[in-house]
LUMBA-859767 format. One record per residue: residue number from 1; residue in three letters; x, y, z of N, C-alpha, C in turn. Coordinates in pm, 1 decimal. Example, Ala and Ser with C-alpha at 12.3 -4.5 7.8 and 13.67 -1.06 7.14 Angstrom:
<rs>
  pos  code       n.X       n.Y       n.Z      ca.X      ca.Y      ca.Z       c.X       c.Y       c.Z
    1   Ala    1319.0    -569.0     780.0    1230.0    -450.0     780.0    1320.0    -330.0     780.0
    2   Ser    1285.0    -225.0     708.0    1367.0    -106.0     714.0    1290.0       3.0     787.0
</rs>
This chain:
<rs>
  pos  code       n.X       n.Y       n.Z      ca.X      ca.Y      ca.Z       c.X       c.Y       c.Z
    1   Met   -3287.3      34.6     460.0   -3211.9      62.3     583.0   -3162.9     207.2     586.0
    2   Glu   -3116.2     258.4     471.0   -3060.5     393.5     467.0   -3162.6     498.8     508.5
    3   Leu   -3287.8     481.2     467.0   -3390.4     578.7     503.2   -3410.4     586.6     654.3
    4   Tyr   -3397.6     471.4     723.2   -3417.3     468.8     868.1   -3302.3     536.7     941.9
    5   Lys   -3182.7     533.3     883.7   -3066.2     593.3     948.7   -3079.1     744.9     960.6
    6   His   -3163.7     804.2     877.9   -3180.2     949.4     879.2   -3301.3     994.3     961.4
    7   Lys   -3367.2     899.3    1027.0   -3482.5     933.9    1110.8   -3436.6    1006.2    1237.3
    8   Ala   -3520.0    1095.9    1286.7   -3491.6    1161.7    1414.3   -3498.1    1059.6    1527.3
    9   Asp   -3423.8    1084.2    1636.2   -3420.1     990.3    1749.1   -3559.3     962.4    1804.0
   10   Ala   -3646.6    1063.5    1802.4   -3781.6    1048.6    1857.2   -3863.6     944.6    1781.6
   11   Tyr   -3824.6     916.4    1658.3   -3896.0     817.4    1577.2   -3890.0     678.8    1642.8
   12   Phe   -3781.1     650.5    1712.8   -3758.8     519.1    1773.3   -3786.4     516.8    1923.0
   13   Ser   -3807.7     634.2    1983.7   -3810.4     642.8    2129.4   -3944.3     694.0    2181.4
   14   Asn   -4031.0     605.4    2215.6   -4154.0     642.0    2286.0   -4214.7     518.5    2349.5
   15   Ile   -4283.1     539.2    2460.0   -4347.2     428.7    2530.3   -4488.7     413.7    2476.7
   16   Arg   -4523.8     294.6    2430.1   -4655.8     271.2    2373.5   -4753.0     230.5    2484.7
   17   Phe   -4800.3     331.1    2558.2   -4892.6     303.4    2667.5   -5025.3     246.9    2616.9
   18   Asp   -5062.4     279.7    2492.6   -5185.8     224.5    2437.0   -5176.0      73.0    2422.7
   19   Leu   -5061.6      23.9    2375.4   -5041.9    -120.6    2361.9   -5028.0    -187.2    2498.8
   20   Ile   -4956.3    -121.1    2586.7   -4937.3    -174.6    2721.7   -5070.7    -191.6    2793.5
   21   Ser   -5164.2     -99.5    2770.3   -5293.8    -104.8    2838.4   -5375.2    -228.9    2802.7
   22   Leu   -5339.4    -295.8    2693.3   -5412.4    -414.7    2649.9   -5351.2    -544.6    2702.3
   23   Leu   -5242.5    -534.3    2776.9   -5179.0    -653.0    2834.0   -5253.8    -698.5    2958.5
   24   Pro   -5251.4    -828.9    2987.1   -5315.4    -878.5    3109.6   -5250.3    -817.9    3233.2
   25   Lys   -5330.0    -768.3    3325.1   -5277.1    -704.0    3445.4   -5205.4    -802.6    3536.5
   26   Arg   -5240.1    -928.0    3522.1   -5174.8   -1030.0    3605.1   -5033.3   -1059.2    3558.2
   27   Gly   -4998.4   -1012.7    3438.1   -4866.9   -1038.3    3382.2   -4862.1   -1167.1    3302.1
   28   Val   -4759.9   -1178.8    3219.1   -4742.6   -1298.0    3135.7   -4599.9   -1348.8    3150.6
   29   Gly   -4573.2   -1461.2    3087.1   -4439.4   -1518.7    3094.1   -4342.1   -1452.0    2998.7
   30   Arg   -4356.2   -1482.8    2869.2   -4262.9   -1432.2    2768.7   -4335.4   -1341.4    2669.1
   31   Leu   -4274.2   -1226.5    2641.9   -4333.1   -1128.2    2551.4   -4230.0   -1087.7    2446.3
   32   Leu   -4274.1   -1081.2    2321.5   -4189.3   -1041.0    2210.2   -4242.8    -911.8    2150.0
   33   Glu   -4153.7    -814.6    2127.9   -4193.0    -693.4    2056.3   -4115.7    -685.7    1925.4
   34   Leu   -4188.9    -679.7    1816.9   -4130.2    -661.0    1684.8   -4121.9    -511.9    1656.5
   35   Gly   -4004.8    -464.7    1612.6   -3985.1    -321.3    1595.0   -3972.0    -252.2    1728.2
   36   Ala   -3882.7    -302.6    1811.1   -3870.2    -254.4    1948.7   -3808.0    -115.8    1959.2
   37   Gly   -3747.9     -66.1    1851.7   -3687.8      67.2    1854.9   -3584.7      79.6    1965.7
   38   Ser   -3597.8     181.7    2048.6   -3504.1     202.4    2159.3   -3540.6     119.9    2282.5
   39   Cys   -3641.9      35.0    2269.8   -3684.7     -58.5    2375.0   -3750.3       9.8    2494.8
   40   Asp   -3796.9     131.8    2477.3   -3863.9     202.4    2586.5   -3989.6     129.1    2633.2
   41   Thr   -4065.1      76.2    2537.7   -4188.7       5.3    2573.0   -4158.2    -123.0    2648.8
   42   Leu   -4058.1    -196.9    2605.2   -4020.9    -321.3    2673.9   -3974.1    -293.7    2816.3
   43   Val   -3898.4    -188.6    2833.7   -3850.7    -152.8    2968.1   -3968.5    -117.3    3058.1
   44   Glu   -4064.9     -42.1    3005.0   -4182.4      -5.4    3084.2   -4264.3    -128.2    3120.8
   45   Ile   -4276.7    -221.8    3029.9   -4349.2    -346.3    3056.7   -4281.5    -422.2    3170.5
   46   Lys   -4149.6    -426.4    3165.9   -4073.8    -496.2    3271.1   -4088.1    -423.0    3405.0
   47   Arg   -4085.4    -292.6    3402.1   -4097.3    -213.4    3524.4   -4234.0    -232.4    3590.6
   48   Gln   -4335.9    -251.9    3507.5   -4470.5    -272.5    3560.0   -4498.4    -419.5    3593.0
   49   Asn   -4396.8    -503.9    3578.0   -4410.3    -646.8    3606.2   -4522.1    -711.8    3524.5
   50   Leu   -4532.8    -670.0    3399.2   -4635.6    -725.3    3311.2   -4584.1    -842.8    3228.5
   51   Ala   -4453.8    -870.3    3237.7   -4394.4    -986.1    3170.2   -4267.9   -1026.9    3243.8
   52   Glu   -4248.1   -1156.8    3255.6   -4127.2   -1206.7    3321.7   -4005.0   -1192.4    3231.4
   53   Val   -4023.9   -1218.4    3102.0   -3914.7   -1212.4    3005.0   -3960.7   -1127.4    2887.0
   54   Val   -3878.4   -1027.9    2849.0   -3910.9    -945.2    2732.5   -3801.3    -959.9    2628.1
   55   Val   -3845.1    -979.2    2505.1   -3754.0   -1001.2    2392.4   -3790.0    -901.4    2282.6
   56   Gly   -3689.6    -841.1    2222.5   -3715.2    -744.2    2116.5   -3646.9    -780.6    1986.6
   57   Val   -3704.9    -732.1    1877.5   -3642.4    -739.1    1744.9   -3640.5    -597.4    1689.5
   58   Glu   -3524.2    -550.5    1649.2   -3512.1    -415.1    1593.1   -3415.9    -418.1    1474.1
   59   Leu   -3446.3    -336.5    1377.0   -3369.6    -335.7    1253.4   -3224.3    -295.9    1274.0
   60   Met   -3199.9    -200.4    1364.4   -3062.3    -152.5    1379.5   -3032.2    -111.7    1523.5
   61   Arg   -2903.5     -98.9    1551.6   -2858.7     -59.4    1685.1   -2878.7      90.9    1705.0
   62   Leu   -2920.4     125.9    1826.9   -2940.6     266.2    1863.6   -2862.2     292.4    1991.7
   63   Pro   -2734.5     325.1    1980.1   -2647.7     343.8    2097.9   -2702.1     450.1    2192.1
   64   Gly   -2679.5     426.1    2322.1   -2720.1     522.5    2422.4   -2867.6     520.5    2456.2
   65   Thr   -2938.1     415.6    2415.1   -3081.5     404.6    2442.3   -3107.3     285.7    2534.0
   66   Asn   -3234.2     257.5    2557.6   -3271.9     144.1    2642.0   -3244.4       8.4    2577.5
   67   Gln   -3193.9       9.6    2456.3   -3147.2    -117.2    2399.6   -3039.2    -179.0    2488.2
   68   Glu   -2970.2     -93.5    2562.5   -2861.3    -139.1    2650.1   -2907.4    -160.4    2794.0
   69   Asn   -3037.6    -143.0    2819.6   -3090.7    -156.4    2955.1   -3087.3    -302.5    3000.9
   70   Ala   -3047.4    -324.3    3123.1   -3035.4    -459.5    3178.1   -3169.9    -530.0    3191.1
   71   Leu   -3279.3    -455.4    3186.5   -3411.5    -516.6    3196.9   -3450.5    -592.5    3069.4
   72   Ile   -3381.8    -565.1    2958.7   -3409.2    -635.0    2833.4   -3342.4    -771.6    2838.7
   73   Asp   -3420.5    -875.7    2825.3   -3365.7   -1011.4    2836.5   -3293.5   -1055.4    2709.5
   74   Glu   -3352.0   -1025.8    2593.4   -3288.0   -1058.0    2466.0   -3326.3    -952.8    2363.1
   75   Leu   -3231.0    -919.1    2276.5   -3258.4    -823.6    2169.4   -3186.9    -871.1    2043.6
   76   Phe   -3264.4    -888.5    1938.0   -3210.8    -935.1    1810.5   -3212.2    -819.8    1710.6
   77   Tyr   -3104.7    -806.7    1634.8   -3095.6    -700.6    1535.0   -3112.1    -759.5    1395.5
   78   Gly   -3195.2    -694.8    1316.1   -3215.8    -739.5    1178.9   -3362.2    -733.1    1139.6
   79   Asp   -3389.8    -780.3    1021.5   -3524.0    -780.1     964.2   -3596.7    -907.2    1005.2
   80   Phe   -3710.9    -893.4    1073.4   -3783.5   -1011.5    1119.7   -3820.6   -1103.7    1004.8
   81   Glu   -3839.2   -1049.2     886.6   -3877.9   -1132.4     772.5   -3769.0   -1230.8     734.3
   82   Thr   -3647.0   -1208.4     782.5   -3538.0   -1304.2     761.1   -3490.7   -1366.9     892.3
   83   Leu   -3528.0   -1304.2    1005.4   -3484.3   -1353.2    1137.2   -3580.4   -1454.1    1199.1
   84   Asn   -3703.0   -1464.3    1149.3   -3808.1   -1534.9    1221.5   -3774.9   -1680.1    1252.3
   85   Lys   -3687.9   -1743.2    1174.6   -3654.5   -1884.2    1197.2   -3568.9   -1904.8    1321.4
   86   Gln   -3521.1   -1795.4    1380.8   -3441.1   -1807.3    1503.0   -3527.4   -1833.5    1625.8
   87   Phe   -3658.3   -1819.3    1611.8   -3748.9   -1834.2    1725.6   -3824.9   -1966.1    1716.5
   88   Gln   -3853.3   -2022.5    1832.5   -3923.1   -2150.2    1837.7   -4074.3   -2131.2    1838.5
   89   Ala   -4144.2   -2230.0    1786.4   -4290.6   -2228.2    1787.1   -4342.0   -2232.6    1930.7
   90   Asn   -4458.0   -2170.3    1953.0   -4525.2   -2174.4    2083.8   -4436.8   -2123.3    2198.3
   91   Ser   -4355.3   -2021.7    2170.1   -4257.4   -1979.5    2270.6   -4291.0   -1845.9    2338.1
   92   Phe   -4399.4   -1779.4    2294.8   -4434.6   -1650.1    2354.1   -4581.0   -1646.1    2395.1
   93   Asp   -4606.4   -1576.1    2506.2   -4743.0   -1554.8    2553.3   -4807.1   -1434.0    2485.9
   94   Val   -4721.8   -1336.6    2448.2   -4769.7   -1214.4    2383.4   -4670.0   -1171.9    2276.5
   95   Val   -4723.1   -1126.9    2164.0   -4642.0   -1062.2    2060.0   -4701.8    -924.2    2034.0
   96   Ile   -4614.8    -822.5    2031.3   -4656.4    -684.5    2006.9   -4591.2    -633.7    1878.6
   97   Cys   -4671.4    -569.6    1794.9   -4620.6    -503.4    1674.2   -4678.7    -362.6    1668.0
   98   Gly   -4605.3    -265.7    1715.0   -4652.9    -128.2    1714.0   -4604.1     -52.6    1591.9
   99   Asp   -4692.2     -29.1    1495.6   -4657.8      43.7    1372.6   -4539.2     -20.8    1300.4
  100   Val   -4551.6    -149.6    1273.6   -4444.6    -225.9    1209.6   -4489.1    -287.8    1077.6
  101   Leu   -4608.0    -345.4    1075.7   -4650.4    -426.1     961.1   -4650.7    -347.0     831.2
  102   Glu   -4678.9    -217.9     838.9   -4683.4    -135.8     717.2   -4545.4    -113.5     655.8
  103   His   -4439.8    -148.3     731.4   -4303.2    -132.6     681.8   -4249.5    -261.2     617.3
  104   Leu   -4323.3    -369.9     626.2   -4274.1    -498.8     579.4   -4311.2    -524.7     433.3
  105   Ile   -4227.0    -604.0     367.5   -4253.6    -641.4     229.0   -4374.6    -732.1     220.8
  106   Asp   -4381.1    -828.6     311.9   -4491.8    -925.0     311.3   -4548.3    -937.7     452.8
  107   Pro   -4626.9    -841.9     496.5   -4681.4    -847.2     632.9   -4775.6    -965.1     655.0
  108   Trp   -4838.6   -1015.6     551.8   -4931.2   -1127.7     566.3   -4856.9   -1253.6     610.8
  109   Thr   -4743.5   -1280.3     547.9   -4661.3   -1394.7     589.7   -4599.7   -1369.8     726.8
  110   Ala   -4559.6   -1245.7     753.1   -4501.4   -1212.3     883.9   -4600.5   -1239.4     995.7
  111   Val   -4727.3   -1202.8     976.4   -4829.7   -1226.8    1078.6   -4849.6   -1376.5    1099.2
  112   Gln   -4847.1   -1454.0     992.6   -4858.7   -1599.3    1005.4   -4742.6   -1655.4    1085.6
  113   Asn   -4621.5   -1605.4    1058.8   -4503.7   -1652.2    1132.2   -4509.4   -1611.2    1279.0
  114   Leu   -4559.8   -1492.2    1306.9   -4572.6   -1447.1    1444.8   -4678.2   -1527.7    1519.4
  115   Asn   -4786.3   -1560.2    1452.1   -4889.3   -1645.3    1512.0   -4830.5   -1781.1    1549.1
  116   Tyr   -4741.1   -1830.2    1465.0   -4674.0   -1959.1    1487.5   -4589.6   -1954.9    1615.8
  117   Leu   -4538.4   -1836.7    1649.9   -4454.4   -1823.3    1769.5   -4535.9   -1817.2    1897.9
  118   Leu   -4664.5   -1783.7    1886.3   -4750.2   -1771.0    2003.5   -4792.0   -1905.7    2059.8
  119   Lys   -4806.3   -1909.4    2190.9   -4867.6   -2025.0    2254.4   -5016.9   -2024.2    2224.5
  120   Pro   -5083.7   -2139.2    2223.4   -5229.4   -2139.0    2204.6   -5297.0   -2048.0    2306.7
  121   Gly   -5382.9   -1958.7    2258.6   -5446.7   -1862.7    2346.3   -5364.9   -1738.2    2371.6
  122   Gly   -5244.1   -1731.7    2312.8   -5157.0   -1616.6    2331.1   -5210.7   -1492.6    2262.3
  123   Leu   -5166.0   -1375.7    2308.9   -5214.0   -1247.6    2257.7   -5125.2   -1193.8    2146.5
  124   Phe   -5188.1   -1136.3    2044.9   -5117.9   -1068.3    1937.0   -5176.7    -928.0    1928.7
  125   Ile   -5094.8    -826.8    1960.0   -5141.5    -689.0    1967.4   -5066.9    -605.5    1864.6
  126   Ile   -5142.7    -537.2    1777.9   -5079.5    -454.6    1675.2   -5137.9    -313.5    1676.2
  127   Ser   -5062.3    -220.3    1621.4   -5117.0     -91.0    1581.9   -5069.3     -66.9    1440.2
  128   Cys   -5155.3      -1.3    1361.0   -5121.3      19.4    1220.9   -5195.0     142.7    1168.9
  129   Pro   -5130.5     223.8    1086.2   -5197.8     342.3    1030.7   -5320.5     305.2     947.7
  130   Asn   -5417.4     393.2     949.6   -5542.0     375.6     875.8   -5540.9     468.6     754.9
  131   Ile   -5525.2     413.0     635.3   -5513.3     495.6     515.8   -5645.9     564.3     480.7
  132   Arg   -5752.7     524.7     547.8   -5882.2     588.4     524.3   -5899.7     717.3     606.2
  133   Tyr   -5801.6     750.3     685.8   -5802.5     874.2     765.4   -5827.8     993.5     673.2
  134   Tyr   -5901.4    1090.1     722.5   -5948.9    1199.5     637.6   -5836.6    1276.5     568.5
  135   Glu   -5717.3    1282.5     627.7   -5607.8    1358.2     566.9   -5564.9    1299.0     433.1
  136   Thr   -5588.2    1167.9     414.2   -5556.3    1106.7     286.2   -5638.4    1170.9     175.2
  137   Phe   -5766.1    1188.0     201.6   -5854.4    1249.0     102.5   -5818.2    1394.7      77.9
  138   Val   -5782.1    1465.7     184.6   -5743.6    1606.7     171.4   -5619.1    1617.9      83.7
  139   Asn   -5520.4    1533.8     112.1   -5395.6    1540.1      35.4   -5417.1    1509.1    -112.3
  140   Ile   -5490.6    1399.7    -139.1   -5504.1    1353.5    -277.1   -5603.8    1436.5    -357.1
  141   Tyr   -5722.3    1458.8    -299.1   -5828.9    1521.2    -376.7   -5834.0    1673.3    -366.2
  142   Val   -5774.5    1729.1    -260.1   -5773.0    1874.2    -245.9   -5636.8    1930.6    -285.5
  143   Lys   -5530.9    1874.7    -226.4   -5396.2    1924.6    -254.7   -5336.6    1864.5    -381.8
  144   Gly   -5390.5    1748.7    -423.3   -5340.1    1684.6    -544.8   -5206.0    1617.7    -528.8
  145   Ser   -5174.0    1575.1    -406.4   -5046.1    1509.8    -380.1   -5060.0    1415.5    -262.1
  146   Phe   -4997.3    1298.4    -270.9   -4999.3    1207.7    -156.5   -4924.0    1269.5     -39.4
  147   Gly   -4813.7    1338.4     -69.6   -4743.3    1413.4      34.7   -4663.9    1328.0     130.7
  148   Tyr   -4563.7    1256.2      82.3   -4480.7    1173.8     170.2   -4406.3    1259.1     271.7
  149   Thr   -4390.3    1204.7     391.9   -4323.3    1274.4     501.6   -4221.8    1180.4     566.6
  150   Asp   -4155.5    1227.7     671.1   -4055.3    1146.6     741.2   -4115.0    1065.5     855.5
  151   Phe   -4242.8    1088.2     885.8   -4307.5    1013.8     994.0   -4458.0    1022.5     974.5
  152   Gly   -4531.8     945.2    1055.1   -4677.6     950.9    1050.6   -4738.7     867.6     939.5
  153   Leu   -4863.6     897.3     908.7   -4941.1     819.6     812.8   -4875.6     812.7     675.7
  154   Phe   -4810.4     921.8     634.2   -4753.5     929.0     499.7   -4601.2     908.9     499.5
  155   Asp   -4553.2     837.6     599.6   -4410.7     805.7     613.1   -4359.3     741.6     483.5
  156   Arg   -4249.2     793.1     434.0   -4195.3     743.3     306.7   -4139.6     601.4     318.0
  157   Thr   -4123.7     549.4     441.0   -4075.8     411.6     458.7   -4189.4     310.4     464.9
  158   His   -4313.8     356.2     453.8   -4427.3     263.8     451.1   -4433.8     193.9     315.5
  159   Leu   -4442.1      61.8     320.4   -4450.1     -17.3     197.6   -4591.8     -67.2     170.1
  160   Arg   -4673.8     -75.1     275.1   -4810.6    -126.7     261.9   -4908.5     -29.5     328.4
  161   Phe   -5031.5     -30.7     280.6   -5134.2      59.2     333.8   -5261.0     -20.4     362.7
  162   Phe   -5323.3       9.2     476.0   -5436.5     -70.8     522.5   -5551.8      16.9     569.7
  163   Cys   -5673.7     -34.2     549.0   -5793.0      16.8     615.6   -5829.0     -82.0     726.6
  164   Arg   -5926.7     -49.2     804.2   -5969.8    -133.6     915.3   -5999.1    -275.9     868.4
  165   Arg   -6077.7    -289.1     762.4   -6116.7    -420.6     713.2   -5996.2    -503.6     670.3
  166   Asp   -5897.9    -438.4     606.1   -5778.5    -509.8     561.0   -5702.3    -570.3     678.9
  167   Leu   -5690.3    -493.7     786.3   -5617.2    -540.7     903.4   -5686.7    -660.6     966.9
  168   Val   -5818.5    -649.9     981.0   -5895.0    -760.1    1039.9   -5883.4    -885.0     954.0
  169   Gln   -5892.8    -869.2     822.8   -5882.3    -983.5     732.2   -5743.7   -1047.2     738.8
  170   Met   -5639.6    -965.7     751.0   -5504.0   -1018.4     759.0   -5486.4   -1103.8     884.6
  171   Leu   -5537.0   -1055.3     997.0   -5524.1   -1129.4    1122.4   -5605.2   -1258.8    1119.0
  172   Arg   -5727.0   -1250.0    1072.5   -5811.2   -1369.1    1063.6   -5754.6   -1469.8     964.1
  173   Gly   -5696.5   -1419.6     856.6   -5637.2   -1507.8     756.7   -5517.7   -1584.7     809.3
  174   Ala   -5454.2   -1530.8     913.3   -5339.6   -1597.9     975.2   -5382.9   -1694.6    1084.8
  175   Gly   -5515.1   -1704.9    1108.0   -5565.8   -1797.4    1209.4   -5583.7   -1736.1    1346.3
  176   Leu   -5587.1   -1603.5    1353.4   -5606.6   -1535.1    1481.0   -5753.1   -1496.8    1499.6
  177   Thr   -5794.9   -1490.2    1624.3   -5929.7   -1446.0    1658.0   -5922.8   -1300.7    1703.9
  178   Val   -5988.1   -1211.7    1631.2   -5985.7   -1069.3    1663.9   -6080.2   -1042.0    1780.0
  179   Lys   -6027.0    -983.6    1886.4   -6105.0    -956.7    2006.9   -6151.5    -811.8    2016.5
  180   Ser   -6069.5    -718.3    1974.0   -6109.4    -577.6    1979.0   -6033.4    -498.1    1874.0
  181   Val   -6102.6    -402.1    1813.4   -6043.7    -311.4    1714.9   -6070.9    -169.8    1766.2
  182   Ile   -5965.6     -99.3    1803.8   -5981.2      27.9    1874.4   -5920.5     141.9    1792.6
  183   Pro   -6000.1     241.3    1753.2   -5943.1     359.0    1686.5   -5854.3     435.3    1783.6
  184   Ser   -5746.6     490.4    1733.6   -5645.2     550.0    1820.6   -5699.2     661.0    1910.0
  185   Phe   -5798.0     735.6    1863.4   -5847.0     847.8    1943.8   -5916.0     803.1    2071.6
  186   Lys   -5954.9     676.7    2080.2   -6021.4     629.1    2201.9   -5925.1     616.3    2319.9
  187   Phe   -5797.0     627.0    2292.8   -5698.7     627.8    2401.3   -5677.2     770.1    2453.6
  188   His   -5746.2     866.0    2393.4   -5734.2    1006.3    2432.4   -5874.8    1064.7    2442.1
  189   Arg   -5939.7    1039.9    2553.2   -6082.2    1070.3    2566.5   -6115.1    1218.9    2566.2
  190   Lys   -6015.5    1303.4    2578.4   -6041.1    1447.2    2573.3   -6012.1    1505.1    2434.9
  191   Ser   -5973.4    1417.8    2340.6   -5940.0    1466.0    2207.4   -6065.8    1506.7    2131.5
  192   Lys   -6049.3    1597.4    2035.4   -6164.0    1644.5    1957.5   -6225.3    1531.4    1875.4
  193   Phe   -6143.1    1436.8    1830.7   -6196.7    1327.4    1750.8   -6277.4    1230.0    1835.8
  194   Phe   -6237.0    1210.6    1960.5   -6314.6    1124.6    2050.3   -6452.7    1185.2    2071.1
  195   Ile   -6456.8    1314.3    2092.7   -6584.1    1382.8    2114.9   -6668.2    1383.1    1988.1
  196   Leu   -6605.1    1412.8    1874.0   -6677.6    1415.5    1746.8   -6734.4    1278.1    1713.3
  197   Asn   -6655.8    1173.9    1738.0   -6703.2    1038.3    1711.5   -6822.8    1004.3    1799.8
  198   Ala   -6820.0    1049.7    1925.2   -6929.8    1020.9    2018.7   -7058.7    1089.0    1975.6
  199   Ile   -7048.8    1216.3    1936.1   -7170.9    1289.5    1903.0   -7226.2    1252.0    1766.0
  200   Thr   -7145.2    1185.6    1684.0   -7193.6    1138.7    1552.9   -7220.9     988.2    1555.1
  201   Phe   -7222.7     929.2    1677.3   -7256.3     788.3    1697.4   -7166.3     693.9    1616.1
  202   Gly   -7040.0     731.6    1601.4   -6943.1     645.5    1534.9   -6954.5     640.5    1384.0
  203   Leu   -7037.5     725.6    1325.1   -7061.6     721.3    1180.9   -6934.6     748.7    1100.0
  204   Phe   -6847.4     836.0    1153.4   -6727.7     875.2    1078.8   -6599.5     819.8    1141.4
  205   Glu   -6612.9     714.7    1219.7   -6497.0     660.5    1291.5   -6378.2     633.8    1199.6
  206   Gln   -6403.4     570.0    1085.9   -6292.7     529.6     999.5   -6226.9     647.1     928.0
  207   Leu   -6288.0     763.5     933.1   -6225.8     884.2     878.7   -6150.1     961.3     986.2
  208   Leu   -6179.0     930.8    1112.1   -6119.7    1004.6    1224.5   -6002.3     931.5    1288.9
  209   Ala   -5990.2     802.6    1262.8   -5884.7     721.7    1325.1   -5757.2     728.1    1242.5
  210   Val   -5652.9     787.8    1296.9   -5526.6     792.4    1224.5   -5460.6     654.7    1224.5
  211   Gln   -5494.9     572.1    1322.5   -5448.7     433.3    1324.3   -5544.9     349.2    1406.2
  212   Tyr   -5530.6     217.2    1392.6   -5609.5     122.6    1471.4   -5517.6      38.1    1558.0
  213   Val   -5564.7       9.5    1676.7   -5496.4     -83.2    1767.8   -5586.4    -205.5    1781.1
  214   Ile   -5529.7    -321.4    1752.8   -5610.3    -443.2    1748.6   -5552.5    -549.2    1842.2
  215   Arg   -5639.9    -606.0    1922.4   -5602.7    -714.5    2013.7   -5664.0    -843.1    1960.2
  216   Ser   -5580.7    -942.4    1936.3   -5628.1   -1070.0    1885.8   -5560.5   -1184.3    1961.8
  217   Glu   -5608.4   -1304.3    1939.1   -5557.3   -1420.7    2010.5   -5532.6   -1536.3    1913.2
  218   Arg   -5433.4   -1615.7    1945.6   -5413.8   -1738.3    1870.6   -5519.3   -1838.9    1914.7
  219   Lys   -5579.2   -1905.6    1817.3   -5683.1   -2002.9    1849.5   -5624.1   -2120.2    1928.2
  220   Thr   -5699.7   -2167.1    2025.2   -5652.3   -2278.6    2108.4   -5681.9   -2411.2    2041.2
</rs>
């Protein structure tokens, strides 16, 4: 908890338009966001009428942010790994985890518990850093240091590290059906990595993706 208290405000405050883009355009009933931060994403979802009810879970209070916005229907403070029993089974149409699982002690059990909260056919959308990103190799094999930082891929608060295959296996192991695995650069079609990936026919995708966004569903 202490490490998070020293994070810059921007660490908690941004709208995840990449995750929002994967939501059904027709809207859903109840949506849960794990690691809601300042709740900017939940507020945007509500503003776009993409969910009737939005619920967030965040580790700590962030005064003066959208945590206090009237559009937020419910907000729980604490660690989901200990809070999860407060939620009922089959109670959400969508669960979102944007850059959260890598911070958990046991993300595999957390994903199973989140799947339990979804209605049959419900959506589970995550984003997670890709440790196979080329900067990992540069840091370790060229610079000779992992190089922990206050944010990003080498965030010192990360407890777990994943490659694409690990993420897919974790979701499938929890009983979810993986529908799409999207490298982060594909949300920025003018980026150099999007262009490089296109001209190399995807050969180096897993070295160019700083994170993956994955859309999966609970089996019916």
